[in-house]
N, C-alpha and C positions, 0 to 999 in steps of 0.2 A: 474080674477085668475092674484093672483103673485107667481113666484116661491120663494125658499125660505123665505118664508111667516114667519117675527118674528109678531105676533100680538099678546099682543104686545113684544116687551123686556125689562128687568127690565134693567136699568142705576142706578147704582152704583158705591162707593166706591169700591176697592177691596179688598176683605175678603179672609180669610182663617178660615177653621172652624172643626169638628170633633168629635168625641165620641170612646171611645173606644173600654203584660203581657207577663221568657224565660224559655220556656221547660225544663224538663232534659236532660242533653244531649246534651247541648249548647256549652260547650266547643270541642267536637267532631269536629263540623263543621269543613270543609272546605276552603276556597277561591281557585275556579278556576284561573287561571293564565288569564289574558288579551290575544290573541290572537296579537293580534295589526294590526291585519288585517281592512282595511277601510271598513264601511256597503257601500251601493251605495245608500243610501244618506243622504242627511242631515235635518237637522229643526230649520227652523225657531221661534220657542218654546223653544228653549236648550239657558239656560244660559251657564255665562263663563266659560270654561272650551277647546275650540277651537274643530279642527275636532271631529266630533264622531266619537267612535272605537267600533268595532266587537270583541265582546267575554267575557267571564269572568263569573261568578256567583255572582251576589247582593243577600244578604242578609239580609231582612226586619223584624225587630222587632215590633210586635202592639200586645194592650192590644186584650185576646182574649173572648172567649165566654166558653170555658174547653171542656170536654169530647162532650159533645150539640151540638159539630158545623156540619154546613155541609154545603156541595158545592151546592145544590140549591141553584141559584141566585136571586130567589121569594121569600126564606125565608131571605134573607140580612140584618140585624139589626144595627150589630156593624161595623165600620168602619175595622175591620179584615176582616169580611165576604165581604163588598166592594170590598175592596184591591184584594181578591183574584175571586173574581165573575168580577172585570174586568178583571182581564188575561185572563178568559175562556171566558167569552162573552161580546156581544157588545147589546147596546139599538139601537131605532130607532133613535134617536136624545140623546144630551148631551147636559148640561147648559154649558156656556162658563163663564171665568172669571166676567163678568158682569151680568152673570145670566140668558140671551139668550141663547133659545133653537138655537144649531147646528143641520144640519144635520149628522147623523152616518151611520147606515145603512138605515135610508131613505134618496135619493139622493136631492129629493126638496119635498113638499106638496103644495098644492093646496085648498083653499077653495071654494064653491060655494058662489052665494054675500047673501045666509041667514046664511049664514056661520055654519049651520048644517052635512056639507056634508063635506070633506075634501078626495081627492085623494093623498094618499103615493106611490112615486113612488121610488123603490129601487135600490140602486148600484148594481154594482153584486158583490156578496159576495159569501163565501163558507165558511158551515162549518168542522169542524179537521177530518170529513169523506172523503169531500171531495163530500158532495152533496150541491147542491146550495141552500142560504137563499134566500127560497120563499114568496109568500105573502101569503098561507097556512100553512106555518111555525110561520108567524107574527099571522094571525089569533089564531092559537090552541094557543100557548103563552098566549095571551090574554085572552083568555076563560079560560085558566088552572091557571091564575094569578084571577079573576075575579068568581071562582066558590066559593058561599054561604059556602062552606060546609070547607071550608080553611079559613086560614087566612093570607092570604099575606100580606105584608104591602101595597102596588101597590093598593090594589081592590078599594080603597075607589080613587084613584084619576084617575082610568078606567071607574070610575061613570055613566062619561058621553054620553059613545062607547052604543050604542047596538048594541051588537057582535052578535045577533039571524040576524038583517038585514044587517050588514055590508058583503060586500062579497069580495072575490079574482077574477076579470074578467080576469086578466092574472097571470103567476107567480110573474112579478115582478112592480103589482099594487094591493092593498088594498082601498078598499073605502070604508072609516068608514060613517058610518050613527050613527048620535048623538042625543041625545033624547030631544037636545035643540039646539038652537045656543049656541057656544059654540068659543071665541075673541082667547081665550089663549089655546087654541088648542094641540100645539107645547108644548107646557109644559107638556103636560098630554103623548108625545110621548116619554118627556125627565124625568118623573115622576122615582122616587127612586126606582130601583128594577123589574124596568117593562122590564127585558132584555128580549133579544128572545131566542129560543129554536127550535132544529130541533120536526119536529110531528112525534110523536110514537103513536102506537094504545094500548102499556100498561105502566107502571109505568116506571118510569127513575130510574136510579141509579147513581144518580147524584154524590155519593163520592167516586163512585169505577171506572166508565168509562163515565162522564162529556164531553157531547158534544156540542160546542163553535162554535161560529165565532172568539173568540178573538186572541190578539196575541202571547197566550201562549195556549202550550197542559200542560195536567196536567202527572206526572211523579208518584208520590207518595201525599197520604194525611192521617195524623195522626191526628184525633179529640183533640183540645184542645196541638197540640203540633208544629205541620209542614206540611207544603204545598210545594213542590216542582212543580215547570213548567220549560219546558220548549219549549228553541223557533217557533215560527209557521213561516216557512219559506213562507206559501204561505197565508200569512193575507194579506187581502184587501187595510189596509194601511199602507205598508208597512214591513216586515219582525223587530223585534225588534233589539238593540245593542245588548243587552245579551246574554250568550248563556241560559242562567237559570236565575231562578230567586226563590227564598227559602223564603218565608214567615214564619218566627216562632212567637211560642207568649212567649212574656214574660208580663204580668200582672203588676209588679211592676217597676215603674220609674226606680226605678236605678238598678232595674236589668238590663232595656234599653239602658241605660247608660253606666253601664261597659261590658257591652258586646258592646259595641259600642267602648268605651277605648280602653277594650282589644284586635276587631282586630277580634271580633265574629261574628260582624254584620258591614255592610257600612251605615245600615238607622236604626234612633230609628224615630219611630211615638210617638207623645205626651210628650214632655219637658214640668217639671214646669220650671216656670219664676226664680226662684233662679238656675235652675240647668243652664239654659242659662244663667245668668250673669256671674256665675264661668266662661264658659268655652267661652263664646264670645270673638273675636279675640286672644285665646290662642295659637289658631296652632293646638292645634289635632283633634279637630272636628271644622265642619263648623256648624254654628245655620241658619236657615233659620226661620224667624218671619211674621207673617203675624198678623198686627194689629186689635185690637178691634173685632175678627173675631165669637167665640165663643157662641152662648147665654146663660147664667149661669142662673139658675132658682130654684125656689122650685117651687115642682106640687103641689098644695090642691084640693082633690076628693072633684068635689061638688054634688054628690049623698050619702054621707053621712056625719053623724054629726062628728067634729063639724063644718064644713064648706059647709052643705047642707045651710047652714044661710048666707047669702050674708052679711051682716055684721060683721062676723067673720072673712071673706075673707078682707075686707075691712080693718079690723084693721090691720091683718096681713103686705100686704099692706104698712101701718102707723107706723106697728113695723120698718120696713124695714132702716138702715142705709147704704144705698146703696155703698157711698162712702170708708164708713169701710170696707166693705163687701169686694169693689175693693182692699183697701187698705190689709185689714190683708188676705184674700183669692187667691189673686190672686198679689200680694207682686205690685200691683199698675200698674200693667200689662195690663188695658182695661178700658174701661170707662161704665159708669153708665147708666144701665137700666131703663125704664119705663114704666115695665109692659108690655110692647108689642114687638112681635117677629120681626126681619127685621129690624132693624135701619140701615138706609140709603139706603134702598131696595125703587125700585118703590111702590107706594101707603102706605109707610109706616106714620102712621100720626104723622108728629111730630109736628102738632101743638096744640097738647092735654098738658097741663101743665104739668110739672115735679115735679112729685112726690117726696115729702121730708117725714122726716120720724116726727110725730107727734103725740109722747107719749101719749099726755091727751085727745085726740081725739079717740085714738085706744081705753083707759082704758073703756073711755066712751059708744062707741059701743060694747065693751064686758060686759057693765054692761045693756046695753039696752038687748041685745041679752042673757040674763040668763048666761054668759060666766065666772064670775069670777069665777078667780082662776083654770081657765084651764089647763088642763093639754093635754099634745099633745106629741108625739113620730112621731119624724122626722126618717125617714132612710135615711141612705145615705151610700159613699162607697169609697174608696180607689180606685174604678174604672176608673174617672177624675181625672186630677188635678183638685187642690179646693175645692174638695167636701169635705170633712172630716175640714177642715180647714172653708169653708163656715159656714158651720151647729154648727161649735161651736161660730163664731160668732155670729151666727143670736139664736141659745140659748142665748146667755147672752144678747144682745138688746130686748129679747123677756122676758127677769125673767123685764125688768127697767117698763113691760106695766103688770108685775102682772101674766104674762103665764109663765108658767112651762113646758118644753121644753127636754124631755129624747130624748137623741142621741139613735139611736139604727145604728149598723155599720152592712150591710149583705155583702155577697161573690161578690166579683167581677165576678165568671163564672156567677152568675144567675142574677146580680143586675137589669139587665134592663126587664129580663121577670119578676122578683120575682115584679116590682114595680108597672108593668103597671095595675095589677087587687085587689093587695094588701095593706094594708096599708091606712094613710089617708094623710102625709103629706112626702115629699120625695126630695131629690136633682136632680136636672131636667137640661140637657143641651141640645144642637140641632148645628146642622151644617148648611151648607148654602141651602135656594132653593129660592124658589118666595114664596113672602106672600100667596097666592091661593095654593100652595102647601100643606104651612105647613095647613092652613085652612081645606082643603081635608083629611090630612093622620092624624090631632089630635085634632080638634074641630067639627068635625058632627059626628051626632048620630051613622052614621055607621062605623066609622074612625077605622080602626085596634089597629092602635094606639093612643087612647085618653088615656091617661094619667090621666086626668084632671075632664074625663066622665062629660066634657060636651054636652047638650042632648038638645040642643033646638032648635024643630019643626021651628019655625019664624028665626031664625040665620041660620039651614039650607037654607030655603026658600030666606033667602037676599045673600046667598053664590049663587045658581041658578041663583038671578037675577044678579049679579054681570056678571058670566060665560057668561050670554044671552045678556048684554049689548054690545054694539058694538062702541058706542062713549069712547073713552077714558078719559073725563071727567067725562062723568056720569058713568063710571064703576068706577072710583077712588074715587068720591062719597060714591059709594055703601058699598066699602072698609073701608072709614074712618070709615064711621055709624057703620059698624060692629067691627073694632078697637075701638072704643066711649062706644061699651059697654061691651068688654073686658076688657079695662081701667077700666070701674067704678066696673063691678062683677066678671071679670072671674076668673080660677084657676090658673093662670099661675101666679107668681110673680117672674117677672124677672127682674134680678139687677143689670147686669151688661153685658156686652159684654170682653171677653175676648180673648188675641193677642194667637195666632196658633202656634205653636213652632217644628218645626222639628228640628233633629241633623240630622248627615250624614258624613260620613269619606271624608276627604279631594280628593279622588279619583275618589269618583264621582258627577258628573257632570250631567246636562241636569235636573233637580231638579226645575220646574217651580215656580220662587217668588212671583208671585202671582195666587195662584189656589187653591179655596176655597172647604173645601172637599164637598161630595154632587158636584164634575164639574168636569169636563172632562177632567182636567189636575192633578186635583191632583191625587195622587198614580199613576200616566201616567209611573209603569218601563218599555212600549217600546219605552219611547224618553230618558232613563237613558245611562247613559254610563259610564265605569270604564276606570277613564283614567289613 
């Protein structure tokens, strides 16, 4: 038995990633002045800015999901959803900047020798209504996520757990029984969307009365517009420095920037490279730039024509001029990809040859597939930086191979939901997560966010084999085998990795300079203060 076991922890360069809006009435928002009172704690995570100060309201602008937004943490999908969920709720674990699972509500975890049973000890923490967080709440939350009638994103990540056999021997201990040995079980505890909510007997009203254990309590929520939170003075990890946090929706990047410049918000999520260059080191706003972090891709649906033919998919891999895409869509603020997720992460198959444009080979493959003169619709949206630009660049590249691409621009509010099942080709991107989590959430037959419709039982079996392999070298070999297949015939055309860019007011301090989205310190507003 080992305490705080990380089996294994990904070792990678520091990255930041994300995915993605300002509601009417933003100009009416008012900044609450800082009280000047020091908080009773300091944090080694804080960047320059001196000693943290308590008080004030921070307003953060994110792209959002429109009127369908919800505070149900198990339905989190966009980064605005996750920022709100992190304000209200906690997970058992979360990913550090190196993507290793770190304890949160779980104080420690201990596997048995076979790695098929894990004992998780909870720390002392309380929900907003004062009741302690218990093992029964954990099992209730996980069973809710695993409900096959629901489409909760974390369901695929929790699949290794036998939730019928798992039990709570006491209030602070959960004994997880697994369906098979799982060496990387701490990643399950840190899975995207695996938040802990209190056990209740009926349906929960998350949008009006959400009860979590997080650093803030809800004051008000207007879907597609704003959410206001107030400091939880009883937070187990220490109360936030801020009195209040307001997350406002601004789908247009220009709206987020103008609101930041005009003093209507103090934090703007996801800026374009051109915007960052225009304002960096000019004194009006601070730019937080993390290199080569957000996976940029086109997703081909492999279960329908024309991409159900692997020759067509390979042709599209060869049509892409990745350097031109990075230069044109990202203004050079990134690096090229090789059709694989997780560049720089543990298990990444960096030994595979870098794919380059080969129009002659692409035309030959299309001809063999009977796809001469192919016409395809590419769905895109300004929902994310570089999407529409990349679509235009790729359209022009495809024309050189005889492929006619019609670019169709979709709604920013519903884009991510729309593309999951509809269409055949779309713009796509991802934030940070371990490679095994990317596979479990997006590439298994039962994955709830399987945008490429990659359904292969033998691939699912390889994933389970990797999860059950205790030896790290042998496990890595299985992951490389899986990636070799994805590189040859998968549905993700991953052309680049973009810098991720935030903008803040100069008065905002404590924003972690190296914190990939989907990790603990990203959108960690309980650690931020107003100088």
